[in-house]
C-alpha positions as CSV (number, residue, x, y, z in Angstrom):
1,X,-9.4,-32.6,23.1
2,X,-9.5,-28.9,24.1
3,X,-6.7,-27.4,26.1
4,X,-9.2,-25.1,27.9
5,X,-9.5,-25.7,31.6
6,X,-11.7,-22.8,32.5
7,X,-13.8,-20.6,30.2
8,X,-16.0,-17.7,31.5
9,X,-18.3,-15.9,29.0
10,X,-20.1,-12.7,29.9
11,X,-20.4,-13.6,33.6
12,X,-22.7,-11.4,35.6
13,X,-23.4,-11.6,39.3
14,X,-26.0,-9.5,41.2
15,X,-26.9,-9.4,44.8
16,X,-30.2,-8.1,46.1
17,X,-29.8,-6.0,49.3
18,X,-32.2,-3.9,51.3
19,X,-30.9,-0.9,49.3
20,X,-31.5,-2.5,46.0
21,X,-29.5,-4.6,43.5
22,X,-25.7,-4.6,43.6
23,X,-24.1,-5.4,40.2
24,X,-21.0,-7.2,41.6
25,X,-19.7,-8.6,38.3
26,X,-20.7,-7.4,34.8
27,X,-19.5,-9.0,31.6
28,X,-16.5,-10.9,32.8
29,X,-14.7,-13.0,30.2
30,X,-11.7,-15.2,31.1
31,X,-10.0,-18.2,29.5
32,X,-7.4,-20.4,31.3
33,X,-5.6,-23.2,29.5
34,X,-4.4,-26.4,31.2
35,X,-1.0,-25.8,32.7
36,X,-1.4,-22.0,32.9
37,X,-1.0,-20.0,36.1
38,X,-3.2,-16.9,36.4
39,X,-3.0,-14.1,38.9
40,X,-6.0,-11.9,39.6
41,X,-5.2,-8.4,40.9
42,X,-7.3,-5.3,41.5
43,X,-8.4,-2.7,44.0
44,X,-10.3,-3.6,47.1
45,X,-13.9,-4.2,46.3
46,X,-13.5,-4.7,42.6
47,X,-14.9,-8.3,42.6
48,X,-11.8,-10.6,42.9
49,X,-13.3,-12.7,45.7
50,X,-16.8,-12.6,44.1
51,X,-15.3,-14.0,40.9
52,X,-13.5,-16.8,42.8
53,X,-16.6,-17.7,44.8
54,X,-18.7,-17.7,41.6
55,X,-16.3,-20.0,39.8
56,X,-16.5,-22.4,42.8
57,X,-20.4,-22.1,42.6
58,X,-20.6,-20.6,46.0
59,X,-22.3,-17.5,44.6
60,X,-25.2,-17.8,42.2
61,X,-24.6,-16.8,38.6
62,X,-27.0,-14.2,37.4
63,X,-26.1,-14.5,33.7
64,X,-23.3,-15.8,31.5
65,X,-21.6,-19.2,31.3
66,X,-18.9,-20.9,33.2
67,X,-17.2,-24.0,31.6
68,X,-14.8,-26.3,33.4
69,X,-12.9,-28.7,31.2
70,X,-15.5,-27.9,28.4
71,X,-18.5,-28.7,30.6
72,X,-21.1,-26.1,31.5
73,X,-21.2,-25.9,35.3
74,X,-23.7,-23.2,35.8
75,X,-26.6,-25.5,37.0
76,X,-24.9,-28.5,38.5
77,X,-26.9,-30.4,41.1
78,X,-25.6,-30.6,44.6
79,X,-24.6,-34.3,43.9
80,X,-22.7,-33.3,40.7
81,X,-20.8,-30.6,42.7
82,X,-19.4,-33.3,45.0
């Protein structure tokens, strides 16, 4: 049994706007083990909230992989998210 709770590999998130494409996250890698506490800090606008919303599958993943308890969660159905 793996002790990894959350694993993020090369995560990329882009948003299309009327001005063009915004590259919100580019190449994020993160690993959190069970029992660990992680703090995410950074300047305003650096992508902290975007990362959190993407982990929760509120934002669409452009590229990369997000694993929760070893399971790829990128393309869960609405029912599986419940």
